C-alpha positions as a printed NumPy array, in Angstrom:
array([[-40.665,  -7.565,   3.655],
       [-41.375,  -7.645,   7.718],
       [-39.15 ,  -4.553,   9.226],
       [-39.396,  -4.706,  13.018],
       [-37.627,  -2.531,  15.499],
       [-36.429,  -4.275,  19.076],
       [-34.591,  -2.554,  21.637],
       [-32.661,  -3.991,  24.916],
       [-32.269,  -1.95 ,  27.868],
       [-29.33 ,  -2.785,  30.436],
       [-28.268,  -0.533,  32.811],
       [-26.728,   3.096,  31.248],
       [-27.474,   1.352,  28.157],
       [-30.458,   1.202,  25.406],
       [-29.207,  -1.084,  22.711],
       [-31.995,  -0.679,  19.302],
       [-31.948,  -2.762,  16.308],
       [-33.984,  -2.631,  13.184],
       [-35.241,  -6.79 ,  12.207],
       [-35.875,  -7.446,   8.807],
       [-36.872, -11.544,   8.567],
       [-35.058, -11.903,  11.269],
       [-31.607, -10.113,   9.956],
       [-30.53 ,  -7.049,  11.204],
       [-30.376,  -3.923,   9.364],
       [-29.642,  -1.388,  11.63 ],
       [-28.04 ,  -0.925,  14.77 ],
       [-28.526,   2.305,  17.113],
       [-27.417,   2.288,  20.735],
       [-27.901,   5.301,  23.338],
       [-25.636,   5.916,  26.507],
       [-27.712,   8.843,  28.844],
       [-24.225,   8.877,  30.94 ],
       [-22.318,   9.227,  28.18 ],
       [-24.361,  10.771,  24.748],
       [-22.47 ,  10.799,  21.421],
       [-24.04 ,  14.312,  21.08 ],
       [-25.835,  13.505,  17.489],
       [-28.863,  15.901,  17.07 ],
       [-28.404,  17.966,  20.204],
       [-28.959,  21.369,  20.122],
       [-26.817,  24.367,  21.897],
       [-25.703,  27.688,  22.424],
       [-22.427,  28.444,  21.962],
       [-19.999,  31.179,  20.958],
       [-17.225,  30.744,  18.274],
       [-13.586,  31.304,  20.559],
       [-11.061,  30.901,  17.096],
       [-11.785,  31.458,  12.976],
       [ -9.606,  29.06 ,  11.135],
       [ -9.305,  30.173,   6.842],
       [ -7.117,  27.119,   6.994],
       [-10.253,  24.301,   7.18 ],
       [-12.856,  26.833,   5.826],
       [-14.335,  27.329,   9.397],
       [-14.582,  28.575,  13.111],
       [-14.805,  26.611,  16.843],
       [-17.505,  26.819,  18.58 ],
       [-17.794,  26.357,  22.626],
       [-20.188,  24.291,  23.554],
       [-21.566,  23.822,  27.509],
       [-19.362,  21.573,  30.129],
       [-15.903,  22.454,  27.906],
       [-16.645,  21.086,  25.142],
       [-16.049,  22.027,  21.344],
       [-17.525,  21.77 ,  17.708],
       [-16.57 ,  22.608,  14.468],
       [-18.801,  24.643,  12.319],
       [-17.692,  24.745,   8.679],
       [-18.29 ,  27.547,   6.842],
       [-20.934,  26.118,   4.326],
       [-22.732,  24.748,   7.802],
       [-23.517,  28.284,   9.113],
       [-19.564,  29.333,  10.122],
       [-19.683,  32.373,   7.223],
       [-19.952,  35.8  ,   8.014],
       [-18.899,  35.22 ,  12.182],
       [-16.505,  36.518,  13.818],
       [-14.786,  35.599,  17.21 ],
       [-17.053,  35.967,  20.165],
       [-20.196,  35.55 ,  18.4  ],
       [-22.701,  33.441,  19.666],
       [-24.702,  31.399,  17.682],
       [-26.882,  28.283,  18.055],
       [-26.296,  24.836,  16.97 ],
       [-26.887,  21.511,  16.524],
       [-24.759,  18.277,  16.398],
       [-24.277,  16.835,  13.268],
       [-21.267,  14.351,  13.896],
       [-20.154,  12.701,  17.266],
       [-16.709,  12.364,  18.043],
       [-15.135,   9.998,  16.865],
       [-11.853,   8.481,  15.547],
       [ -9.363,  11.814,  16.985],
       [-12.581,  14.04 ,  15.425],
       [-14.784,  16.352,  17.341],
       [-18.184,  17.074,  17.5  ],
       [-19.22 ,  18.324,  13.569],
       [-22.245,  21.387,  13.895],
       [-24.468,  23.498,  11.883],
       [-26.352,  26.296,  12.303],
       [-29.765,  26.217,  14.104],
       [-32.988,  28.363,  14.867],
       [-32.863,  29.636,  17.961],
       [-31.457,  32.085,  20.712],
       [-28.35 ,  33.159,  20.388],
       [-27.556,  35.172,  23.073],
       [-26.669,  34.573,  26.984],
       [-24.038,  31.765,  28.216],
       [-23.536,  28.57 ,  26.26 ],
       [-25.863,  25.568,  27.429],
       [-27.332,  22.526,  25.759],
       [-30.931,  23.681,  24.481],
       [-32.193,  20.171,  23.867],
       [-31.011,  16.425,  23.336],
       [-31.373,  14.621,  19.947],
       [-33.359,  11.818,  19.69 ],
       [-31.975,   8.612,  21.15 ],
       [-31.976,   5.473,  19.826],
       [-34.998,   3.874,  19.431],
       [-36.79 ,   7.185,  18.383],
       [-33.743,   6.949,  15.631],
       [-34.337,   3.955,  14.673],
       [-38.252,   4.312,  14.152],
       [-38.057,   7.557,  12.39 ],
       [-35.353,   5.795,   9.659],
       [-38.732,   2.91 ,   9.248],
       [-41.986,   4.679,   9.889],
       [-43.939,   1.448,   9.45 ],
       [-42.252,  -0.793,  11.969],
       [-44.275,  -1.764,  15.407],
       [-41.417,  -1.747,  17.722],
       [-41.031,  -3.871,  20.814],
       [-38.81 ,  -3.063,  23.617],
       [-37.404,  -4.58 ,  27.272],
       [-38.259,  -2.145,  29.597],
       [-41.284,  -0.918,  30.757],
       [-40.275,   2.695,  32.19 ],
       [-38.942,   2.958,  28.081],
       [-42.242,   1.503,  27.127],
       [-44.173,   4.572,  29.021],
       [-41.926,   6.981,  27.884],
       [-41.837,   6.463,  24.423],
       [-45.6  ,   5.898,  24.056],
       [-46.557,   9.186,  23.368],
       [-43.974,   9.773,  20.643],
       [-44.927,   6.119,  19.147],
       [-48.623,   6.151,  19.534],
       [-49.702,   2.511,  18.698],
       [-46.289,   1.45 ,  17.651],
       [-45.04 ,   0.249,  21.472],
       [-44.986,  -3.633,  22.701],
       [-43.197,  -4.545,  25.961],
       [-41.983,  -7.595,  26.145],
       [-39.782,  -8.961,  28.672],
       [-37.619, -10.547,  26.577],
       [-37.052,  -8.544,  22.795],
       [-34.625,  -9.938,  21.488],
       [-34.311, -13.863,  20.535],
       [-30.849, -15.44 ,  21.277],
       [-30.356, -15.15 ,  17.365],
       [-30.566, -11.204,  17.558],
       [-28.172, -11.041,  20.129],
       [-26.084, -13.265,  19.347],
       [-25.514, -11.156,  15.523],
       [-25.266,  -8.034,  17.53 ],
       [-22.508,  -9.435,  19.613],
       [-20.639, -10.133,  16.042],
       [-20.587,  -6.677,  15.383],
       [-17.581,  -6.332,  17.916],
       [-15.853,  -9.009,  16.162],
       [-13.127,  -8.116,  13.878],
       [-14.253, -11.159,  11.468],
       [-17.108, -11.181,   9.521],
       [-17.602, -15.47 ,   8.533],
       [-19.76 , -15.671,   4.991],
       [-20.748, -18.831,   3.292],
       [-18.598, -21.307,   1.862],
       [-15.745, -20.342,   4.366],
       [-14.82 , -17.319,   3.112],
       [-14.574, -14.171,   5.391],
       [-13.889, -10.332,   5.6  ],
       [-11.805,  -9.013,   8.22 ],
       [-11.965,  -5.58 ,   9.639],
       [ -9.348,  -3.148,  10.736],
       [-10.226,   0.177,  11.784],
       [ -7.079,   2.939,  11.669],
       [ -7.012,   6.611,  12.751],
       [ -7.064,   7.566,   8.893],
       [ -9.534,   4.819,   7.116],
       [-11.356,   1.185,   8.09 ],
       [ -9.374,  -1.233,   5.597],
       [-11.271,  -4.455,   4.933],
       [ -9.885,  -7.484,   3.415],
       [-11.388, -10.281,   1.912],
       [-10.38 , -14.076,   2.183],
       [-12.556, -16.324,  -0.143],
       [-10.846, -19.454,   1.521],
       [-12.197, -22.81 ,   0.227],
       [-15.436, -21.262,  -1.648],
       [-13.808, -20.92 ,  -5.068],
       [-11.224, -24.3  ,  -4.096],
       [-10.991, -26.327,  -6.953],
       [-13.458, -24.735,  -9.216],
       [-13.042, -24.838, -13.099],
       [-12.363, -21.028, -15.085],
       [-10.671, -19.188, -11.348],
       [-11.148, -15.767, -12.96 ],
       [-14.809, -16.231, -13.549],
       [-15.275, -18.378,  -9.923],
       [-13.356, -15.53 ,  -8.441],
       [-15.319, -12.755,  -9.782],
       [-18.499, -14.487,  -8.863],
       [-17.54 , -15.292,  -5.499],
       [-16.453, -11.586,  -4.753],
       [-19.649, -10.425,  -6.459],
       [-21.665, -12.901,  -4.092],
       [-20.549, -11.228,  -1.473],
       [-21.133,  -7.294,  -2.068],
       [-24.591,  -7.376,  -0.437],
       [-22.895,  -9.044,   2.7  ],
       [-19.856,  -6.563,   2.838],
       [-22.641,  -3.35 ,   2.297],
       [-24.316,  -4.542,   5.488],
       [-21.755,  -4.569,   7.736],
       [-20.725,  -1.368,   6.941],
       [-23.836,  -0.087,   7.644],
       [-24.664,  -1.999,  10.819],
       [-21.336,  -1.339,  12.347],
       [-21.31 ,   2.519,  11.21 ],
       [-17.98 ,   2.315,   9.496],
       [-17.287,   6.017,   8.133],
       [-14.845,   7.715,   6.694],
       [-12.649,   6.209,   4.228],
       [-13.146,   2.744,   3.605],
       [-10.645,   0.668,   1.278],
       [-11.489,  -3.275,   0.178],
       [ -8.929,  -5.441,  -0.93 ],
       [-10.912,  -8.184,  -3.099],
       [ -9.83 , -11.93 ,  -2.755],
       [ -7.954, -13.432,  -5.941],
       [ -8.749, -10.389,  -9.178],
       [ -6.154,  -9.035, -11.36 ],
       [ -6.752,  -5.361, -11.424],
       [ -8.26 ,  -5.05 , -14.53 ],
       [-10.899,  -7.915, -13.454],
       [-12.217,  -5.369, -10.158],
       [-13.82 ,  -2.844, -12.125],
       [-16.424,  -5.398, -13.386],
       [-17.362,  -4.988,  -9.2  ],
       [-18.481,  -1.143,  -9.384],
       [-21.424,  -0.942, -10.613],
       [-22.428,  -4.605,  -8.238],
       [-21.061,  -2.791,  -5.522],
       [-21.965,   0.371,  -6.243],
       [-25.888,  -0.674,  -6.023],
       [-25.826,  -2.886,  -2.819],
       [-24.288,   0.475,  -1.055],
       [-27.236,   2.749,  -2.706],
       [-29.889,   0.334,   0.125],
       [-27.619,   2.683,   2.54 ],
       [-29.89 ,   5.459,   3.619],
       [-25.773,   7.62 ,   4.514],
       [-25.628,   6.811,   0.82 ],
       [-22.017,   5.943,   1.225],
       [-20.197,   6.639,  -2.558],
       [-18.08 ,   4.028,  -4.839],
       [-15.596,   6.528,  -5.692],
       [-12.768,   4.151,  -7.634],
       [-10.333,   1.805,  -7.266],
       [ -7.03 ,   2.6  ,  -6.469],
       [ -3.561,   2.17 ,  -8.561],
       [ -3.245,  -1.219,  -5.903],
       [ -6.761,  -2.465,  -7.376],
       [ -7.656,  -0.897,  -3.568],
       [-11.975,  -0.408,  -3.337],
       [-12.278,   3.061,  -2.037],
       [-15.714,   4.03 ,  -0.565],
       [-16.174,   7.5  ,   1.005],
       [-19.688,   7.22 ,   3.59 ],
       [-20.449,  10.055,   5.87 ],
       [-19.192,   9.786,   9.426],
       [-22.147,  10.702,  11.695],
       [-22.838,   7.964,  14.956],
       [-19.435,   6.649,  16.288],
       [-18.365,   3.154,  14.735],
       [-19.265,   0.121,  16.823],
       [-15.538,  -0.749,  17.184],
       [-15.512,   2.793,  19.365],
       [-18.264,   2.071,  21.491],
       [-16.353,  -1.302,  22.88 ],
       [-13.448,   0.764,  23.878],
       [-12.623,   2.355,  26.914],
       [-13.391,   2.31 ,  30.759],
       [-17.064,   3.788,  30.212],
       [-18.125,   0.793,  28.394],
       [-16.033,  -1.959,  30.612],
       [-18.293,  -0.347,  32.93 ],
       [-21.405,  -0.874,  31.766],
       [-20.498,  -4.123,  30.538],
       [-19.793,  -5.364,  34.386],
       [-22.482,  -3.133,  35.566],
       [-25.17 ,  -5.577,  32.871],
       [-23.568,  -8.576,  34.524],
       [-23.589,  -7.191,  37.942],
       [-27.672,  -7.286,  36.851],
       [-27.2  , -10.726,  35.812],
       [-25.724, -12.195,  39.073],
       [-28.433,  -9.868,  41.294],
       [-30.693, -11.666,  38.893],
       [-29.729, -14.896,  39.12 ],
       [-31.571, -17.549,  41.543],
       [-29.232, -17.114,  44.165],
       [-28.193, -19.698,  46.964],
       [-29.338, -19.699,  50.509],
       [-28.636, -16.927,  52.459],
       [-25.175, -16.824,  49.951],
       [-23.298, -13.467,  50.01 ],
       [-24.84 , -10.713,  47.323],
       [-22.731, -10.15 ,  43.93 ],
       [-20.264,  -6.597,  44.031],
       [-19.212,  -5.769,  41.104],
       [-14.501,  -4.933,  41.564],
       [-13.429,  -2.85 ,  39.053],
       [ -9.785,  -1.838,  37.819],
       [ -9.838,   1.757,  38.902],
       [-10.261,   3.37 ,  35.466],
       [-13.195,   1.246,  35.189],
       [-14.818,   2.268,  38.647],
       [-13.816,   5.82 ,  38.076],
       [-15.848,   5.783,  34.684],
       [-19.082,   4.096,  37.006],
       [-18.818,   6.249,  40.168],
       [-19.167,   9.507,  36.948],
       [-22.05 ,   7.808,  34.65 ],
       [-24.892,   8.837,  38.014],
       [-27.834,   8.201,  34.804],
       [-27.058,   4.015,  34.297],
       [-26.2  ,   3.668,  38.343],
       [-29.819,   5.34 ,  38.894],
       [-31.189,   3.144,  36.427],
       [-29.815,  -0.094,  38.033],
       [-31.829,   1.327,  41.735],
       [-34.721,   1.591,  39.299],
       [-34.883,  -1.446,  37.953],
       [-33.446,  -3.758,  40.533],
       [-34.723,  -1.885,  43.836],
       [-31.507,  -2.136,  45.129],
       [-27.938,   0.305,  44.592],
       [-25.016,  -1.43 ,  42.522],
       [-22.744,  -3.047,  44.349],
       [-19.182,  -1.898,  43.049],
       [-16.01 ,  -1.282,  44.332],
       [-12.363,  -0.078,  42.957],
       [-10.026,  -3.169,  43.003],
       [ -6.118,  -1.708,  42.888],
       [ -5.224,  -5.688,  41.901],
       [ -7.471,  -5.021,  38.467],
       [ -5.602,  -3.461,  35.965],
       [ -6.643,  -1.633,  32.519],
       [-10.205,  -2.062,  32.162],
       [-10.713,  -5.597,  34.248],
       [-13.333,  -6.374,  36.006],
       [-15.137,  -9.193,  38.262],
       [-18.055, -10.177,  39.589],
       [-17.611, -10.876,  43.504],
       [-19.93 , -13.007,  46.252],
       [-19.184, -11.332,  49.072]])
């Protein structure tokens, strides 16, 4: 198998993918203006011990708070103690940052001591032999000392097929061969995945054996989608066309499919309703959360503005402007890094404005 890492940059965002023989294996997203914090090193101060939760809350720089479990270093600490911690889990699903004790000088007020690895660095560490292609010369220059001999610049790091597959990861349904599909529904407590075999087993003899074989055949893709989408916590899978007793036959092949995941998700078994219970560690936010909110909309609008600015313009035509709903415009105004990167990439400042006529997370590109 040939593994390579490819990174696409847009103002305010780096999206890196690990590709094996043309198919996505891993995805990492970095937004400097709103980092997820994983790997960051902080000096903080314990504000409260919570015995019922077996840990303590820690105040970090910028008014942010994280939770430090006893087993990760909170044991023996008291309120007011200064600690050095590293972020091990991003805020996601209504849950805050998760922390672990780290080495360092704890004396002093809360402060950010160092950033964790970015998207490209994370995938490069996961795939240490893979060459790395990026589409931004500034990013290539920054990474060259860290990834000696592995970095290459290419104006188009993603082929259309990669971009299409990446975009599909933000959709709730996954189309599979033979008309089967996965429907992925996140909730605050868990992620539900429904398997629909469609016409894949229609008209076939031996319905039970056919359904078992069809469900078994899609297990590698099920595991791949869980990994690519950064799904974490409790995951319940409802397989199709099998009686409760028959689903146990999927346990061993499902566990084998999950075993290739570096986060080592565990198959806990099947519920009384026949749902497969999977527990996968939460680390980075799932992609469906990355796609939500004013900041995500602001970066999508900024990418569209860049594309409009780089498109062949009509003679003497007015410059394109990003008009955004107030919440989106506020998020864009707060992301100084994205605005600065737009200016560096395009030699002009981004032209955007708040448009009271747009509601929610709406935006559009206007000319003039």
